[in-house]
C-alpha positions in Angstrom: 68.7 10.9 30.8 69.3 7.3 29.3 70.7 4.8 31.7 73.3 2.6 30.5 73.1 -1.0 31.2 76.4 -3.0 31.4 76.1 -6.6 30.7 78.8 -8.3 33.0 77.3 -11.9 32.2 78.1 -12.8 35.5 75.7 -15.7 35.4 75.0 -17.1 32.0 78.1 -15.6 30.3 80.8 -16.2 32.8 79.2 -20.0 33.2 79.5 -20.5 29.2 82.8 -19.1 29.0 84.2 -21.0 32.0 82.5 -24.2 30.5 83.9 -23.3 27.0 87.5 -22.9 28.4 87.4 -25.9 30.4 85.5 -28.3 27.8 88.2 -30.8 27.0 86.6 -31.3 23.3 86.6 -27.3 22.8 90.2 -26.5 23.8 92.6 -27.3 21.0 95.9 -29.0 21.4 99.0 -26.6 21.0 100.1 -27.2 17.3 103.4 -28.5 16.3 106.3 -26.0 15.7 106.1 -24.0 12.7 102.5 -24.9 12.0 101.4 -21.3 12.0 98.4 -21.5 14.4 98.2 -19.9 17.9 98.5 -22.4 20.6 95.5 -20.7 22.5 92.8 -21.5 19.6 89.7 -23.3 20.1 87.1 -24.8 18.4 83.4 -25.5 19.5 81.4 -28.4 17.5 77.8 -27.7 16.9 77.0 -30.3 19.3 79.0 -28.8 22.2 77.5 -25.2 22.2 77.2 -24.6 25.8 73.6 -22.6 26.1 72.3 -20.7 29.1 69.7 -18.2 30.2 70.3 -14.7 28.6 71.5 -12.1 31.0 68.5 -10.1 32.8 69.0 -7.1 30.3 67.0 -9.4 27.8 63.5 -10.5 28.0 63.1 -13.9 29.4 62.9 -16.8 26.8 66.2 -16.3 25.2 69.4 -18.4 25.7 72.9 -17.2 25.1 76.2 -19.1 24.2 79.6 -17.3 24.7 81.7 -18.8 21.8 85.0 -16.7 22.2 86.3 -13.7 24.1 84.7 -12.6 27.2 81.5 -10.0 26.9 82.2 -8.4 30.4 86.0 -7.7 29.5 88.0 -5.8 26.9 88.6 -7.0 23.5 86.6 -8.9 20.8 83.9 -11.5 21.8 81.4 -13.6 19.8 78.1 -14.6 21.3 75.2 -16.7 20.2 71.6 -15.8 21.1 68.9 -18.3 20.6 65.5 -16.7 20.5 62.0 -18.3 20.1 59.5 -17.2 17.4 58.1 -13.6 18.1 60.8 -12.8 20.7 61.5 -8.9 20.6 64.5 -6.7 21.7 63.1 -3.3 22.1 64.8 -0.1 20.5 68.3 0.2 22.1 72.0 1.3 21.0 75.5 -0.2 21.8 78.6 2.1 22.3 80.7 -0.1 19.7 79.6 -1.6 16.4 78.3 -4.7 16.3 78.0 -7.6 13.6 75.2 -9.9 13.7 75.2 -13.0 11.2 71.9 -15.2 11.2 72.8 -18.8 11.9 69.3 -20.3 11.7 65.6 -19.2 11.3 64.3 -15.8 10.2 65.7 -12.7 11.9 64.3 -9.0 11.7 65.9 -5.7 12.6 65.0 -2.2 12.3 66.5 1.2 12.8 65.1 3.7 14.8 63.7 4.9 18.1 60.4 3.0 18.0 59.7 -0.5 17.2 58.0 -0.6 13.7 57.3 -4.0 12.3 56.4 -2.8 8.8 59.8 -1.3 8.6 62.0 -4.3 9.5 64.3 -5.9 7.4 64.1 -9.8 7.4 67.4 -12.0 7.2 67.5 -15.7 6.8 70.3 -18.1 7.6 73.7 -16.5 6.4 72.2 -13.0 6.5 74.5 -10.2 7.9 74.0 -6.7 9.2 76.6 -4.4 10.8 75.1 -2.1 13.2 77.2 1.1 13.9 78.2 2.1 17.3 75.2 4.3 18.9 72.7 3.4 16.1 69.3 3.0 17.8 68.0 -0.3 16.4 65.6 -3.1 17.6 65.1 -6.8 16.6 62.6 -9.5 16.5 62.7 -13.4 15.8 60.2 -13.8 12.9 60.7 -17.5 13.6 62.8 -19.2 16.3 66.3 -18.3 15.3 69.9 -18.2 16.2 72.0 -15.3 15.5 75.7 -14.7 16.1 77.1 -11.4 17.6 80.4 -10.2 17.3 81.7 -7.1 18.9 84.4 -5.4 21.3 83.7 -5.8 25.0 82.7 -4.8 27.5 79.3 -5.3 26.0 76.8 -2.7 26.8 73.3 -2.4 25.9 71.2 1.0 26.6 67.3 1.0 26.0 66.2 4.2 24.2 63.1 3.8 26.4 64.6 2.8 30.0 61.1 1.2 30.7 62.0 -1.4 28.1 64.8 -2.6 30.2 63.8 -6.1 31.5 66.6 -6.1 34.3 64.9 -2.8 35.9 61.5 -4.5 36.5 60.7 -5.3 39.9 59.6 -8.7 40.8 55.7 -9.1 40.8 55.2 -6.3 38.4 
């Protein structure tokens, strides 16, 4: 039976989220009455993205930034994942649909239970893919890249092969 991995982002996500919430340049001022904007909106300038290590369910080498929402909570969230060239995310699935937009670099994805590089689709900056709930898929950074992922929380990732889950690897192995 496949084990479900629930990402709580206790370290990377929570730190990035708390920094984003408290960073004065990212928190918008309340709009004037009648401006038609929510008082709690915020913006993140490209120079102010708060990167930290990706959670342990990802292989070492990736960085993550929480742009909006709380991946460990309920509701919509937006994160960015920065990956070095050649970085792989083995076949997995999520219980909710995820929307992936390429911000920079060349990102590859494929559908199925086995990573097959010849069957992967390559997307460049501005490229987009909507991956349906429970669809088995995998990904790789063809070049160093940044992708933005939008989904409903809490974020959960289940590896098709539980042995691919880096968070389950014991130290020294």
